N, CA, C and O atoms as a Tinker XYZ file with bonds, in Angstrom:
   272  protein
     1  N      0.843000   -1.180000    0.000000    73     2
     2  CA     0.000000    0.000000    0.000000    64     1     3
     3  C      0.886000    1.241000    0.000000    63     2     4     5
     4  O      1.875000    1.294000    0.731000    81     3
     5  N      0.552000    2.210000   -0.789000    73     3     6
     6  CA     1.332000    3.433000   -0.931000    64     5     7
     7  C      0.727000    4.553000   -0.098000    63     6     8     9
     8  O     -0.486000    4.761000   -0.121000    81     7
     9  N      1.568000    5.277000    0.640000    73     7    10
    10  CA     1.073000    6.420000    1.413000    64     9    11
    11  C      0.803000    7.583000    0.474000    63    10    12    13
    12  O      1.519000    7.791000   -0.505000    81    11
    13  N     -0.242000    8.334000    0.790000    73    11    14
    14  CA    -0.591000    9.499000   -0.015000    64    13    15
    15  C     -0.192000   10.769000    0.730000    63    14    16    17
    16  O     -0.286000   10.839000    1.955000    81    15
    17  N      0.247000   11.756000   -0.017000    73    15    18
    18  CA     0.617000   13.043000    0.547000    64    17    19
    19  C     -0.644000   13.802000    0.933000    63    18    20    21
    20  O     -1.621000   13.823000    0.184000    81    19
    21  N     -0.615000   14.431000    2.120000    73    19    22
    22  CA    -1.745000   15.233000    2.564000    64    21    23
    23  C     -1.639000   16.615000    1.929000    63    22    24    25
    24  O     -0.675000   17.345000    2.159000    81    23
    25  N     -2.634000   16.956000    1.136000    73    23    26
    26  CA    -2.690000   18.260000    0.479000    64    25    27
    27  C     -3.872000   19.043000    1.019000    63    26    28    29
    28  O     -4.907000   18.470000    1.357000    81    27
    29  N     -3.712000   20.356000    1.098000    73    27    30
    30  CA    -4.802000   21.251000    1.490000    64    29    31
    31  C     -4.952000   22.289000    0.387000    63    30    32    33
    32  O     -3.983000   22.649000   -0.281000    81    31
    33  N     -6.179000   22.762000    0.208000    73    31    34
    34  CA    -6.467000   23.756000   -0.819000    64    33    35
    35  C     -6.992000   25.016000   -0.149000    63    34    36    37
    36  O     -7.910000   24.961000    0.669000    81    35
    37  N     -6.400000   26.154000   -0.501000    73    35    38
    38  CA    -6.846000   27.433000    0.063000    64    37    39
    39  C     -8.102000   27.890000   -0.665000    63    38    40    41
    40  O     -8.495000   27.293000   -1.667000    81    39
    41  N     -8.730000   28.949000   -0.161000    73    39    42
    42  CA    -9.938000   29.495000   -0.794000    64    41    43
    43  C     -9.679000   29.951000   -2.222000    63    42    44    45
    44  O    -10.590000   29.953000   -3.050000    81    43
    45  N     -8.426000   30.343000   -2.517000    73    43    46
    46  CA    -8.101000   30.797000   -3.871000    64    45    47
    47  C     -7.886000   29.632000   -4.831000    63    46    48    49
    48  O     -7.783000   29.830000   -6.042000    81    47
    49  N     -7.818000   28.417000   -4.289000    73    47    50
    50  CA    -7.613000   27.243000   -5.124000    64    49    51
    51  C     -6.181000   26.765000   -5.191000    63    50    52    53
    52  O     -5.888000   25.775000   -5.860000    81    51
    53  N     -5.280000   27.458000   -4.503000    73    51    54
    54  CA    -3.878000   27.047000   -4.483000    64    53    55
    55  C     -3.725000   25.820000   -3.589000    63    54    56    57
    56  O     -4.340000   25.740000   -2.525000    81    55
    57  N     -2.900000   24.863000   -4.024000    73    55    58
    58  CA    -2.721000   23.596000   -3.316000    64    57    59
    59  C     -1.408000   23.629000   -2.534000    63    58    60    61
    60  O     -0.375000   24.068000   -3.039000    81    59
    61  N     -1.474000   23.150000   -1.282000    73    59    62
    62  CA    -0.308000   23.135000   -0.400000    64    61    63
    63  C     -0.044000   21.723000    0.102000    63    62    64    65
    64  O     -0.970000   20.990000    0.446000    81    63
    65  N      1.232000   21.354000    0.139000    73    63    66
    66  CA     1.657000   20.062000    0.683000    64    65    67
    67  C      1.864000   20.232000    2.179000    63    66    68    69
    68  O      2.766000   20.954000    2.604000    81    67
    69  N      1.037000   19.574000    2.979000    73    67    70
    70  CA     1.098000   19.696000    4.432000    64    69    71
    71  C      2.149000   18.745000    5.013000    63    70    72    73
    72  O      2.556000   18.902000    6.164000    81    71
    73  N      2.584000   17.772000    4.231000    73    71    74
    74  CA     3.521000   16.759000    4.705000    64    73    75
    75  C      4.978000   17.044000    4.349000    63    74    76    77
    76  O      5.821000   16.154000    4.460000    81    75
    77  N      5.288000   18.267000    3.923000    73    75    78
    78  CA     6.682000   18.591000    3.640000    64    77    79
    79  C      7.537000   18.302000    4.868000    63    78    80    81
    80  O      7.068000   18.483000    5.992000    81    79
    81  N      8.780000   17.858000    4.685000    73    79    82
    82  CA     9.625000   17.563000    5.844000    64    81    83
    83  C     10.058000   18.816000    6.608000    63    82    84    85
    84  O     10.426000   18.729000    7.780000    81    83
    85  N     10.019000   19.963000    5.961000    73    83    86
    86  CA    10.379000   21.226000    6.606000    64    85    87
    87  C      9.219000   22.205000    6.473000    63    86    88    89
    88  O      8.405000   22.101000    5.556000    81    87
    89  N      9.157000   23.149000    7.394000    73    87    90
    90  CA     8.126000   24.189000    7.332000    64    89    91
    91  C      8.473000   25.186000    6.239000    63    90    92    93
    92  O      9.644000   25.477000    5.996000    81    91
    93  N      7.449000   25.700000    5.589000    73    91    94
    94  CA     7.641000   26.633000    4.490000    64    93    95
    95  C      6.576000   27.720000    4.570000    63    94    96    97
    96  O      5.445000   27.458000    4.980000    81    95
    97  N      6.937000   28.938000    4.177000    73    95    98
    98  CA     5.977000   30.039000    4.061000    64    97    99
    99  C      5.783000   30.302000    2.575000    63    98   100   101
   100  O      6.747000   30.528000    1.844000    81    99
   101  N      4.519000   30.269000    2.131000    73    99   102
   102  CA     4.208000   30.470000    0.717000    64   101   103
   103  C      3.125000   31.537000    0.584000    63   102   104   105
   104  O      2.125000   31.527000    1.301000    81   103
   105  N      3.352000   32.461000   -0.356000    73   103   106
   106  CA     2.343000   33.492000   -0.638000    64   105   107
   107  C      1.188000   32.841000   -1.385000    63   106   108   109
   108  O      1.396000   32.105000   -2.351000    81   107
   109  N     -0.028000   33.116000   -0.932000    73   107   110
   110  CA    -1.211000   32.564000   -1.575000    64   109   111
   111  C     -1.647000   33.453000   -2.729000    63   110   112   113
   112  O     -1.499000   34.673000   -2.666000    81   111
   113  N     -2.180000   32.852000   -3.774000    73   111   114
   114  CA    -2.649000   33.607000   -4.937000    64   113   115
   115  C     -3.755000   34.591000   -4.571000    63   114   116   117
   116  O     -3.912000   35.619000   -5.230000    81   115
   117  N     -4.521000   34.285000   -3.524000    73   115   118
   118  CA    -5.608000   35.156000   -3.098000    64   117   119
   119  C     -5.169000   36.220000   -2.102000    63   118   120   121
   120  O     -5.996000   36.999000   -1.628000    81   119
   121  N     -3.876000   36.264000   -1.778000    73   119   122
   122  CA    -3.349000   37.208000   -0.795000    64   121   123
   123  C     -3.074000   36.507000    0.517000    63   122   124   125
   124  O     -3.698000   35.492000    0.828000    81   123
   125  N     -2.164000   37.030000    1.271000    73   123   126
   126  CA    -1.784000   36.432000    2.537000    64   125   127
   127  C     -0.745000   35.338000    2.340000    63   126   128   129
   128  O     -0.249000   35.122000    1.235000    81   127
   129  N     -0.424000   34.648000    3.438000    73   127   130
   130  CA     0.644000   33.656000    3.432000    64   129   131
   131  C      0.221000   32.436000    4.237000    63   130   132   133
   132  O     -0.495000   32.552000    5.232000    81   131
   133  N      0.667000   31.273000    3.799000    73   131   134
   134  CA     0.426000   30.040000    4.539000    64   133   135
   135  C      1.746000   29.486000    5.048000    63   134   136   137
   136  O      2.741000   29.445000    4.325000    81   135
   137  N      1.738000   29.058000    6.313000    73   135   138
   138  CA     2.831000   28.260000    6.869000    64   137   139
   139  C      2.363000   26.821000    6.724000    63   138   140   141
   140  O      1.303000   26.453000    7.231000    81   139
   141  N      3.157000   26.003000    6.031000    73   139   142
   142  CA     2.749000   24.622000    5.810000    64   141   143
   143  C      3.949000   23.693000    5.836000    63   142   144   145
   144  O      5.089000   24.105000    5.621000    81   143
   145  N      3.661000   22.437000    6.105000    73   143   146
   146  CA     4.686000   21.410000    6.240000    64   145   147
   147  C      4.648000   20.831000    7.643000    63   146   148   149
   148  O      4.152000   21.464000    8.575000    81   147
   149  N      5.179000   19.613000    7.783000    73   147   150
   150  CA     5.203000   18.913000    9.075000    64   149   151
   151  C      3.824000   18.858000    9.736000    63   150   152   153
   152  O      3.723000   18.907000   10.962000    81   151
   153  N      2.770000   18.757000    8.938000    73   151   154
   154  CA     1.416000   18.644000    9.478000    64   153   155
   155  C      0.742000   19.976000    9.760000    63   154   156   157
   156  O     -0.388000   19.993000   10.250000    81   155
   157  N      1.392000   21.081000    9.469000    73   155   158
   158  CA     0.830000   22.411000    9.732000    64   157   159
   159  C      0.242000   23.023000    8.470000    63   158   160   161
   160  O      0.703000   22.767000    7.357000    81   159
   161  N     -0.794000   23.842000    8.674000    73   159   162
   162  CA    -1.426000   24.585000    7.587000    64   161   163
   163  C     -2.128000   25.774000    8.227000    63   162   164   165
   164  O     -3.283000   25.677000    8.643000    81   163
   165  N     -1.414000   26.905000    8.303000    73   163   166
   166  CA    -1.951000   28.092000    8.980000    64   165   167
   167  C     -1.840000   29.313000    8.075000    63   166   168   169
   168  O     -0.832000   29.505000    7.396000    81   167
   169  N     -2.893000   30.142000    8.074000    73   167   170
   170  CA    -2.941000   31.345000    7.250000    64   169   171
   171  C     -2.576000   32.576000    8.060000    63   170   172   173
   172  O     -2.936000   32.693000    9.232000    81   171
   173  N     -1.858000   33.494000    7.424000    73   171   174
   174  CA    -1.498000   34.785000    8.016000    64   173   175
   175  C     -1.653000   35.865000    6.956000    63   174   176   177
   176  O     -1.348000   35.638000    5.785000    81   175
   177  N     -2.123000   37.034000    7.360000    73   175   178
   178  CA    -2.262000   38.162000    6.432000    64   177   179
   179  C     -0.905000   38.740000    6.050000    63   178   180   181
   180  O     -0.695000   39.142000    4.906000    81   179
   181  N      0.017000   38.780000    7.015000    73   179   182
   182  CA     1.308000   39.445000    6.807000    64   181   183
   183  C      2.456000   38.441000    6.789000    63   182   184   185
   184  O      2.447000   37.448000    7.516000    81   183
   185  N      3.441000   38.722000    5.945000    73   183   186
   186  CA     4.622000   37.860000    5.827000    64   185   187
   187  C      5.390000   37.773000    7.145000    63   186   188   189
   188  O      5.837000   36.692000    7.530000    81   187
   189  N      5.549000   38.906000    7.840000    73   187   190
   190  CA     6.295000   38.901000    9.105000    64   189   191
   191  C      5.685000   37.950000   10.121000    63   190   192   193
   192  O      6.409000   37.218000   10.796000    81   191
   193  N      4.366000   37.951000   10.239000    73   191   194
   194  CA     3.684000   37.070000   11.188000    64   193   195
   195  C      3.866000   35.606000   10.794000    63   194   196   197
   196  O      4.064000   34.749000   11.656000    81   195
   197  N      3.800000   35.320000    9.502000    73   195   198
   198  CA     3.983000   33.945000    9.024000    64   197   199
   199  C      5.404000   33.466000    9.297000    63   198   200   201
   200  O      5.604000   32.332000    9.732000    81   199
   201  N      6.384000   34.316000    9.048000    73   199   202
   202  CA     7.785000   33.935000    9.296000    64   201   203
   203  C      8.044000   33.737000   10.789000    63   202   204   205
   204  O      8.773000   32.822000   11.173000    81   203
   205  N      7.453000   34.588000   11.636000    73   203   206
   206  CA     7.608000   34.414000   13.086000    64   205   207
   207  C      7.047000   33.071000   13.535000    63   206   208   209
   208  O      7.661000   32.377000   14.345000    81   207
   209  N      5.877000   32.704000   13.009000    73   207   210
   210  CA     5.259000   31.428000   13.360000    64   209   211
   211  C      6.119000   30.257000   12.882000    63   210   212   213
   212  O      6.295000   29.280000   13.610000    81   211
   213  N      6.652000   30.350000   11.671000    73   211   214
   214  CA     7.515000   29.292000   11.141000    64   213   215
   215  C      8.734000   29.102000   12.034000    63   214   216   217
   216  O      9.089000   27.973000   12.371000    81   215
   217  N      9.373000   30.202000   12.416000    73   215   218
   218  CA    10.556000   30.106000   13.290000    64   217   219
   219  C     10.188000   29.537000   14.658000    63   218   220   221
   220  O     10.930000   28.726000   15.211000    81   219
   221  N      9.047000   29.957000   15.206000    73   219   222
   222  CA     8.592000   29.448000   16.506000    64   221   223
   223  C      8.387000   27.933000   16.439000    63   222   224   225
   224  O      8.846000   27.204000   17.318000    81   223
   225  N      7.710000   27.471000   15.414000    73   223   226
   226  CA     7.458000   26.034000   15.268000    64   225   227
   227  C      8.749000   25.246000   15.082000    63   226   228   229
   228  O      8.894000   24.146000   15.616000    81   227
   229  N      9.685000   25.811000   14.324000    73   227   230
   230  CA    10.970000   25.130000   14.125000    64   229   231
   231  C     11.736000   25.009000   15.439000    63   230   232   233
   232  O     12.324000   23.967000   15.728000    81   231
   233  N     11.726000   26.065000   16.221000    73   231   234
   234  CA    12.442000   26.034000   17.497000    64   233   235
   235  C     11.796000   25.080000   18.488000    63   234   236   237
   236  O     12.493000   24.414000   19.253000    81   235
   237  N     10.464000   25.007000   18.481000    73   235   238
   238  CA     9.750000   24.127000   19.399000    64   237   239
   239  C      9.961000   22.646000   19.075000    63   238   240   241
   240  O      9.970000   21.800000   19.969000    81   239
   241  N     10.127000   22.347000   17.794000    73   239   242
   242  CA    10.173000   20.943000   17.394000    64   241   243
   243  C     11.538000   20.472000   16.899000    63   242   244   245
   244  O     11.692000   19.293000   16.579000    81   243
   245  N     12.513000   21.341000   16.827000    73   243   246
   246  CA    13.768000   20.994000   16.185000    64   245   247
   247  C     13.664000   21.344000   14.714000    63   246   248   249
   248  O     12.627000   21.830000   14.263000    81   247
   249  N     14.718000   21.103000   13.968000    73   247   250
   250  CA    14.759000   21.583000   12.594000    64   249   251
   251  C     14.621000   20.499000   11.542000    63   250   252   253
   252  O     15.151000   20.649000   10.441000    81   251
   253  N     13.940000   19.432000   11.840000    73   251   254
   254  CA    13.746000   18.423000   10.811000    64   253   255
   255  C     12.636000   17.464000   11.157000    63   254   256   257
   256  O     12.399000   17.158000   12.326000    81   255
   257  N     11.965000   16.998000   10.144000    73   255   258
   258  CA    10.936000   15.982000   10.321000    64   257   259
   259  C      9.597000   16.507000   10.766000    63   258   260   261
   260  O      9.459000   17.648000   11.205000    81   259
   261  N      8.628000   15.650000   10.642000    73   259   262
   262  CA     7.241000   15.976000   10.997000    64   261   263
   263  C      7.039000   15.778000   12.491000    63   262   264   265
   264  O      7.726000   14.979000   13.128000    81   263
   265  N      6.077000   16.526000   13.041000    73   263   266
   266  CA     5.716000   16.316000   14.447000    64   265   267
   267  C      5.269000   14.879000   14.643000    63   266   268   269
   268  O      4.613000   14.311000   13.770000    81   267
   269  N      5.616000   14.279000   15.786000    73   267   270
   270  CA     5.178000   12.891000   16.026000    64   269   271
   271  C      3.671000   12.800000   16.207000    63   270   272
   272  O      3.139000   11.710000   16.416000    81   271
């Protein structure tokens, strides 16, 4: 049996990979930014807030792999 990647779709229709091994901040086509990867999928209006959240999550969990 093959594992499937968990994908999420924003309101604008942009597709995000939630299972990335590292956290990533991506600008959404509809505006704003998503922090995604390692099981996370969170929206932020501003880039600074998204980057702060990404750094916080990386520090809390270490710098590699998905949350257990």
